[in-house]
C-alpha positions as a Markdown table, in Angstrom:
| # | Residue | x | y | z |
|---|---|---|---|---|
| 1 | Met | 22.7 | -71.3 | -34.1 |
| 2 | Leu | 21.0 | -69.4 | -31.6 |
| 3 | Asn | 20.6 | -71.1 | -28.1 |
| 4 | Thr | 16.9 | -71.2 | -27.1 |
| 5 | Asp | 17.9 | -71.5 | -23.3 |
| 6 | His | 19.9 | -68.4 | -23.8 |
| 7 | Phe | 17.3 | -66.4 | -25.6 |
| 8 | Thr | 14.8 | -67.3 | -22.9 |
| 9 | Gln | 17.0 | -66.5 | -20.0 |
| 10 | Leu | 17.4 | -62.8 | -21.7 |
| 11 | Val | 14.0 | -62.4 | -22.1 |
| 12 | Glu | 13.3 | -63.3 | -18.5 |
| 13 | Arg | 16.1 | -61.2 | -17.2 |
| 14 | Phe | 14.6 | -58.0 | -19.8 |
| 15 | Ser | 11.3 | -58.8 | -18.2 |
| 16 | Asp | 12.1 | -58.7 | -14.6 |
| 17 | Asn | 14.3 | -55.6 | -14.8 |
| 18 | Leu | 11.5 | -54.1 | -16.5 |
| 19 | Leu | 8.7 | -54.8 | -14.3 |
| 20 | Thr | 11.2 | -53.9 | -11.4 |
| 21 | Gly | 12.0 | -50.5 | -13.2 |
| 22 | Leu | 8.0 | -49.7 | -13.9 |
| 23 | Ala | 7.6 | -50.7 | -10.2 |
| 24 | Ser | 10.2 | -48.5 | -8.9 |
| 25 | Val | 9.0 | -45.6 | -11.0 |
| 26 | Gly | 5.1 | -46.1 | -10.0 |
| 27 | Leu | 6.4 | -46.4 | -6.2 |
| 28 | Asn | 8.4 | -43.0 | -6.4 |
| 29 | Leu | 5.7 | -41.3 | -8.6 |
| 30 | Met | 3.1 | -42.4 | -5.8 |
| 31 | Leu | 5.6 | -41.4 | -3.4 |
| 32 | Ala | 6.0 | -38.0 | -5.3 |
| 33 | Leu | 2.2 | -37.4 | -5.4 |
| 34 | Leu | 1.8 | -38.2 | -1.8 |
| 35 | Ile | 4.5 | -35.6 | -0.9 |
| 36 | Val | 2.4 | -33.2 | -3.0 |
| 37 | Trp | -0.7 | -34.0 | -1.2 |
| 38 | Leu | 0.6 | -33.7 | 2.3 |
| 39 | Gly | 2.9 | -30.2 | 1.1 |
| 40 | Trp | -0.7 | -28.9 | 0.3 |
| 41 | Ser | -2.4 | -30.4 | 3.4 |
| 42 | Ile | 0.2 | -28.9 | 5.8 |
| 43 | Ser | 0.4 | -25.5 | 4.1 |
| 44 | Arg | -3.3 | -25.2 | 4.6 |
| 45 | Arg | -3.2 | -26.5 | 8.2 |
| 46 | Ala | -0.2 | -24.0 | 8.5 |
| 47 | Glu | -2.1 | -21.0 | 7.0 |
| 48 | Arg | -5.3 | -21.8 | 9.5 |
| 49 | Ala | -3.1 | -22.1 | 12.7 |
| 50 | Leu | -0.9 | -18.8 | 12.2 |
| 51 | Asp | -4.1 | -17.2 | 11.4 |
| 52 | Ala | -5.3 | -18.2 | 14.6 |
| 53 | Ser | -1.9 | -17.4 | 16.5 |
| 54 | Leu | -2.1 | -13.8 | 14.6 |
| 55 | Ala | -5.1 | -13.1 | 15.6 |
| 56 | Arg | -4.2 | -13.6 | 19.4 |
| 57 | Ser | -1.3 | -11.9 | 19.1 |
| 58 | Gln | -1.6 | -8.0 | 20.0 |
| 59 | Arg | 2.0 | -7.4 | 19.0 |
| 60 | Ile | 2.0 | -7.8 | 15.4 |
| 61 | Asp | 0.1 | -5.3 | 13.2 |
| 62 | Asp | -3.0 | -6.0 | 11.2 |
| 63 | Thr | -1.3 | -4.8 | 8.1 |
| 64 | Leu | 1.5 | -7.7 | 8.3 |
| 65 | Lys | -1.1 | -10.7 | 9.1 |
| 66 | Pro | -2.6 | -11.3 | 5.5 |
| 67 | Leu | 1.0 | -11.0 | 4.1 |
| 68 | Leu | 2.9 | -13.6 | 6.4 |
| 69 | Lys | -0.1 | -16.2 | 5.6 |
| 70 | Ser | 0.6 | -16.0 | 2.2 |
| 71 | Leu | 4.4 | -16.1 | 2.3 |
| 72 | Val | 4.1 | -19.3 | 4.7 |
| 73 | Ser | 1.7 | -20.7 | 2.3 |
| 74 | Trp | 3.6 | -20.6 | -0.8 |
| 75 | Ala | 7.0 | -21.2 | 0.7 |
| 76 | Leu | 5.6 | -24.7 | 2.1 |
| 77 | Lys | 4.1 | -25.5 | -1.4 |
| 78 | Ile | 7.3 | -24.9 | -3.0 |
| 79 | Ile | 9.2 | -27.1 | -0.9 |
| 80 | Ala | 6.9 | -30.1 | -1.0 |
| 81 | Leu | 7.3 | -29.6 | -5.0 |
| 82 | Ala | 11.0 | -29.5 | -4.6 |
| 83 | Leu | 10.8 | -32.8 | -2.3 |
| 84 | Ala | 8.4 | -34.4 | -5.0 |
| 85 | Leu | 10.6 | -33.9 | -8.1 |
| 86 | Ser | 13.5 | -35.1 | -5.9 |
| 87 | Gln | 11.6 | -38.2 | -5.4 |
| 88 | Val | 11.0 | -38.8 | -9.0 |
| 89 | Gly | 15.1 | -38.8 | -9.6 |
| 90 | Val | 15.4 | -34.9 | -10.4 |
| 91 | Gln | 18.3 | -33.6 | -8.5 |
| 92 | Met | 18.4 | -30.4 | -6.3 |
| 93 | Ala | 20.7 | -28.7 | -8.8 |
| 94 | Thr | 18.6 | -29.4 | -11.7 |
| 95 | Ile | 15.7 | -28.3 | -9.3 |
| 96 | Ala | 17.1 | -24.8 | -8.7 |
| 97 | Ala | 18.1 | -24.3 | -12.3 |
| 98 | Met | 14.7 | -25.3 | -13.4 |
| 99 | Leu | 13.3 | -22.6 | -10.7 |
| 100 | Gly | 15.6 | -20.2 | -12.2 |
| 101 | Ala | 14.5 | -20.5 | -15.5 |
| 102 | Ala | 10.8 | -20.9 | -14.6 |
| 103 | Gly | 11.3 | -17.8 | -12.6 |
| 104 | Leu | 12.9 | -15.7 | -15.5 |
| 105 | Ala | 10.3 | -17.0 | -18.1 |
| 106 | Val | 7.3 | -16.0 | -15.6 |
| 107 | Gly | 9.0 | -12.9 | -14.4 |
| 108 | Leu | 9.1 | -12.0 | -18.4 |
| 109 | Ala | 5.4 | -13.0 | -18.7 |
| 110 | Leu | 4.0 | -11.8 | -15.5 |
| 111 | Gln | 5.8 | -8.3 | -15.0 |
| 112 | Gly | 2.9 | -6.6 | -13.7 |
| 113 | Thr | 2.2 | -9.3 | -11.2 |
| 114 | Leu | 5.7 | -9.4 | -10.2 |
| 115 | Gln | 5.3 | -5.6 | -9.6 |
| 116 | Asn | 2.4 | -6.1 | -7.4 |
| 117 | Ile | 4.1 | -8.5 | -5.1 |
| 118 | Ala | 7.2 | -5.9 | -4.6 |
| 119 | Ala | 4.5 | -3.1 | -4.2 |
| 120 | Gly | 2.8 | -5.0 | -1.5 |
| 121 | Ile | 6.2 | -5.9 | 0.2 |
| 122 | Met | 7.0 | -2.1 | -0.1 |
| 123 | Leu | 3.5 | -1.0 | 1.1 |
| 124 | Val | 3.9 | -3.1 | 4.5 |
| 125 | Met | 7.4 | -2.4 | 5.2 |
| 126 | Leu | 7.1 | 1.5 | 4.6 |
| 127 | Arg | 3.7 | 1.6 | 5.6 |
| 128 | Pro | 2.2 | 4.8 | 4.1 |
| 129 | Phe | -1.2 | 3.3 | 5.2 |
| 130 | Lys | -2.2 | 0.6 | 7.5 |
| 131 | Val | -5.5 | -1.6 | 7.9 |
| 132 | Gly | -8.6 | 0.5 | 9.1 |
| 133 | Glu | -7.2 | 3.9 | 7.8 |
| 134 | Tyr | -8.9 | 6.0 | 5.4 |
| 135 | Ile | -7.2 | 6.6 | 1.8 |
| 136 | Glu | -7.5 | 8.4 | -1.4 |
| 137 | Cys | -5.4 | 7.3 | -4.3 |
| 138 | Gly | -6.5 | 8.8 | -7.6 |
| 139 | Ala | -10.1 | 7.5 | -8.1 |
| 140 | Val | -9.7 | 4.9 | -5.2 |
| 141 | Gln | -10.9 | 6.1 | -2.0 |
| 142 | Gly | -12.1 | 4.3 | 1.1 |
| 143 | Thr | -11.1 | 2.2 | 4.2 |
| 144 | Val | -7.9 | -0.1 | 4.1 |
| 145 | His | -9.5 | -3.9 | 4.8 |
| 146 | Glu | -6.7 | -5.7 | 3.9 |
| 147 | Ile | -3.4 | -5.4 | 2.2 |
| 148 | Ala | -2.5 | -9.2 | 0.4 |
| 149 | Leu | 0.6 | -10.5 | -1.6 |
| 150 | Phe | -0.9 | -9.2 | -4.9 |
| 151 | Asn | -3.6 | -6.4 | -4.4 |
| 152 | Thr | -5.2 | -4.2 | -1.5 |
| 153 | Leu | -8.8 | -4.8 | -0.4 |
| 154 | Ile | -10.4 | -1.3 | 0.0 |
| 155 | Glu | -14.4 | -0.9 | 1.7 |
| 156 | Arg | -15.3 | 2.4 | 0.1 |
| 157 | Phe | -17.6 | 4.5 | 1.8 |
| 158 | Asp | -20.9 | 3.0 | 0.0 |
| 159 | Gly | -20.2 | -0.3 | 1.6 |
| 160 | Ile | -18.7 | -1.9 | -1.6 |
| 161 | Tyr | -15.3 | -3.8 | -1.9 |
| 162 | Gln | -13.0 | -2.6 | -4.3 |
| 163 | Tyr | -9.5 | -4.8 | -5.3 |
| 164 | Val | -7.0 | -2.6 | -6.1 |
| 165 | Pro | -3.3 | -3.8 | -7.3 |
| 166 | Asn | -0.8 | -2.9 | -5.2 |
| 167 | Ser | 1.8 | -1.2 | -8.1 |
| 168 | Gln | -1.4 | 1.1 | -8.3 |
| 169 | Leu | -1.0 | 2.3 | -4.8 |
| 170 | Trp | 2.5 | 2.4 | -4.4 |
| 171 | Ser | 2.9 | 4.2 | -7.7 |
| 172 | Gly | 0.3 | 7.1 | -7.1 |
| 173 | Ser | 0.1 | 9.6 | -4.8 |
| 174 | Val | -1.8 | 8.3 | -1.7 |
| 175 | Leu | -3.9 | 10.9 | 0.8 |
| 176 | Asn | -4.3 | 9.2 | 4.2 |
| 177 | Tyr | -7.1 | 10.8 | 5.9 |
| 178 | Ser | -6.9 | 8.8 | 9.3 |
| 179 | Arg | -3.1 | 9.0 | 10.0 |
| 180 | Asn | -3.4 | 12.3 | 12.1 |
| 181 | Ser | -5.5 | 12.5 | 15.1 |
| 182 | Gln | -6.4 | 16.2 | 14.0 |
| 183 | Arg | -8.1 | 17.5 | 11.1 |
| 184 | Arg | -8.8 | 20.9 | 9.8 |
| 185 | Leu | -12.0 | 22.3 | 8.4 |
| 186 | Asp | -12.1 | 25.4 | 6.4 |
| 187 | Val | -15.7 | 27.0 | 5.7 |
| 188 | Pro | -15.6 | 29.6 | 2.9 |
| 189 | Val | -18.7 | 32.1 | 3.5 |
| 190 | Lys | -19.7 | 34.8 | 0.7 |
| 191 | Ile | -21.7 | 38.2 | 2.3 |
| 192 | Asp | -23.0 | 40.9 | 0.3 |
| 193 | Phe | -20.2 | 43.5 | -0.5 |
| 194 | Arg | -22.4 | 45.9 | 1.1 |
| 195 | Ala | -22.6 | 43.9 | 4.6 |
| 196 | Asp | -20.8 | 45.1 | 7.8 |
| 197 | Thr | -17.6 | 42.6 | 7.2 |
| 198 | Ser | -16.0 | 43.2 | 10.9 |
| 199 | His | -19.8 | 42.4 | 12.6 |
| 200 | Ala | -19.6 | 38.9 | 10.4 |
| 201 | Leu | -16.0 | 38.4 | 11.5 |
| 202 | Thr | -17.2 | 38.9 | 15.3 |
| 203 | Leu | -20.0 | 36.9 | 14.9 |
| 204 | Leu | -18.2 | 33.6 | 13.0 |
| 205 | Asp | -15.2 | 33.8 | 15.8 |
| 206 | Ala | -17.8 | 33.7 | 18.5 |
| 207 | Phe | -19.5 | 31.0 | 17.2 |
| 208 | Ile | -16.7 | 28.8 | 16.1 |
| 209 | Arg | -14.7 | 29.2 | 19.2 |
| 210 | Gln | -17.8 | 28.1 | 21.4 |
| 211 | His | -18.5 | 25.1 | 19.4 |
| 212 | Pro | -18.1 | 22.1 | 21.4 |
| 213 | Gln | -16.0 | 20.2 | 19.0 |
| 214 | Thr | -13.4 | 23.1 | 18.2 |
| 215 | Leu | -10.2 | 22.5 | 19.5 |
| 216 | Ala | -8.3 | 25.1 | 21.5 |
| 217 | Asp | -5.1 | 24.5 | 19.9 |
| 218 | Pro | -4.5 | 25.2 | 17.2 |
| 219 | Ala | -6.8 | 28.0 | 17.9 |
| 220 | Pro | -9.8 | 28.4 | 15.4 |
| 221 | Arg | -9.5 | 31.6 | 13.3 |
| 222 | Val | -12.0 | 33.7 | 10.9 |
| 223 | Met | -10.6 | 35.8 | 8.2 |
| 224 | Val | -11.2 | 37.6 | 4.8 |
| 225 | Leu | -10.0 | 35.6 | 1.8 |
| 226 | Asp | -11.4 | 37.4 | -0.8 |
| 227 | Val | -12.9 | 41.2 | -1.9 |
| 228 | Asn | -14.7 | 42.2 | -5.1 |
| 229 | Asp | -17.3 | 44.4 | -6.4 |
| 230 | Ala | -19.9 | 41.4 | -6.0 |
| 231 | Phe | -19.4 | 39.9 | -2.4 |
| 232 | Thr | -16.8 | 39.3 | 0.2 |
| 233 | Thr | -15.3 | 36.0 | 1.0 |
| 234 | Leu | -15.0 | 34.8 | 4.6 |
| 235 | Asn | -13.3 | 31.9 | 5.7 |
| 236 | Ile | -13.9 | 30.1 | 9.1 |
| 237 | Arg | -11.1 | 27.5 | 9.9 |
| 238 | Ala | -10.8 | 25.6 | 13.1 |
| 239 | Trp | -9.3 | 21.9 | 14.3 |
| 240 | Thr | -11.3 | 19.4 | 15.5 |
| 241 | Gln | -10.7 | 15.2 | 16.5 |
| 242 | Asn | -10.2 | 13.3 | 13.5 |
| 243 | Asp | -13.1 | 11.0 | 14.3 |
| 244 | Gln | -15.8 | 13.9 | 14.9 |
| 245 | Tyr | -14.8 | 15.8 | 11.9 |
| 246 | Trp | -17.8 | 15.0 | 9.5 |
| 247 | Asp | -20.2 | 15.8 | 12.4 |
| 248 | Phe | -18.4 | 18.7 | 13.1 |
| 249 | Arg | -18.4 | 20.0 | 9.4 |
| 250 | Trp | -22.1 | 19.2 | 9.1 |
| 251 | Asp | -23.0 | 21.5 | 12.2 |
| 252 | Val | -21.2 | 24.2 | 11.3 |
| 253 | Tyr | -22.3 | 24.3 | 7.5 |
| 254 | Ser | -25.9 | 24.0 | 8.8 |
| 255 | Lys | -25.8 | 26.8 | 11.2 |
| 256 | Val | -23.7 | 29.3 | 9.6 |
| 257 | Arg | -26.5 | 30.4 | 7.6 |
| 258 | Ala | -28.8 | 30.9 | 10.1 |
| 259 | Leu | -26.5 | 32.6 | 12.2 |
| 260 | Leu | -25.9 | 35.6 | 9.9 |
| 261 | Glu | -29.3 | 36.0 | 8.4 |
| 262 | Asp | -30.6 | 36.4 | 12.1 |
| 263 | Ala | -27.9 | 39.3 | 12.6 |
| 264 | Gly | -29.2 | 40.7 | 9.3 |
| 265 | Ile | -26.2 | 40.1 | 7.5 |
| 266 | Pro | -27.1 | 39.0 | 4.1 |
| 267 | Leu | -25.5 | 36.2 | 2.0 |
| 268 | Ser | -24.0 | 36.7 | -1.5 |
| 269 | Val | -26.9 | 35.6 | -3.9 |
| 270 | Pro | -25.7 | 35.3 | -7.4 |
| 271 | Ser | -27.2 | 37.6 | -9.9 |
| 272 | Tyr | -27.0 | 37.2 | -13.7 |
| 273 | Gln | -27.7 | 40.1 | -16.3 |
| 274 | Val | -29.2 | 38.9 | -19.7 |
| 275 | Phe | -28.3 | 41.5 | -22.8 |
| 276 | Ala | -31.0 | 40.7 | -25.6 |
| 277 | Pro | -30.3 | 42.5 | -28.8 |
| 278 | Glu | -33.1 | 45.0 | -29.7 |
| 279 | Ser | -34.2 | 44.0 | -33.0 |
| 280 | Asp | -34.6 | 47.0 | -35.8 |
| 281 | Ala | -36.8 | 45.1 | -37.9 |
| 282 | Ala | -40.0 | 47.0 | -37.3 |
| 283 | Glu | -37.8 | 50.4 | -37.8 |
| 284 | Arg | -36.4 | 49.7 | -40.9 |
| 285 | Pro | -38.4 | 50.6 | -44.1 |
| 286 | Val | -40.1 | 48.0 | -46.3 |
| 287 | Pro | -38.6 | 48.7 | -49.9 |
| 288 | Val | -41.4 | 49.6 | -52.1 |
| 289 | Pro | -41.0 | 48.4 | -56.1 |
| 290 | Pro | -41.6 | 51.5 | -58.3 |
| 291 | Arg | -44.8 | 51.9 | -60.0 |
| 292 | Ala | -44.7 | 51.3 | -63.6 |
| 293 | Lys | -45.3 | 54.2 | -66.2 |
| 294 | Val | -48.4 | 54.2 | -68.2 |
């Protein structure tokens, strides 16, 4: 027969072990959650502290600052998750294997996202453009405001912010309008084919050389680009400071026309000839039906 006292002792021992195990699991789970919360809090504080430190630093380029903040924040969060998992009994080797498997799965599922991360790192390392420079890449055109881990923030000329994936900027052809301190202006001028070309060249050359925003080196030039039976195309080529380019361009365009007209040099005016076929309906005889014989 079953000994009642022995059975009672077994039940009590099982209950004590179950309560002890549940208490231990609950305590470890609470500690894991606490570690995650502390890790997230520390990552936010570290990001703010790093942001303030980078803002005071003059030796670190503005292009690197957003990427550094993102890397530090995500590194602290991953460390917190690894410590939380180890607190609930998951071994570090198992965590490493899980991270590897998760990384492979995420890499297959988020290929575009990983491409953006890799492209962002390459953009920061090789620096085809920096924060504050005006660039153009396909349909994207504007001033670089921030290069983050996944995308680049572009401020367009109309004041609208555009978030562009880093992979698009890395794989496309980028025009950097701000990298060179000087920029060349080309102004094509079409004059009437009967006008005095030599006189026009002399006037335009004197005008562009005397302009206050024209650089002496490289020297400005005025040349003939094209000659045909309708017009003669001249070209004004001059260099100016990059930050003065648009004011220089608008001023030159606004004064060239008046300069030539005051000198009696007519600009080319497009003309069109319209040929309408003459109708011969009025000249064509109208057929008369034969008269019936009586």
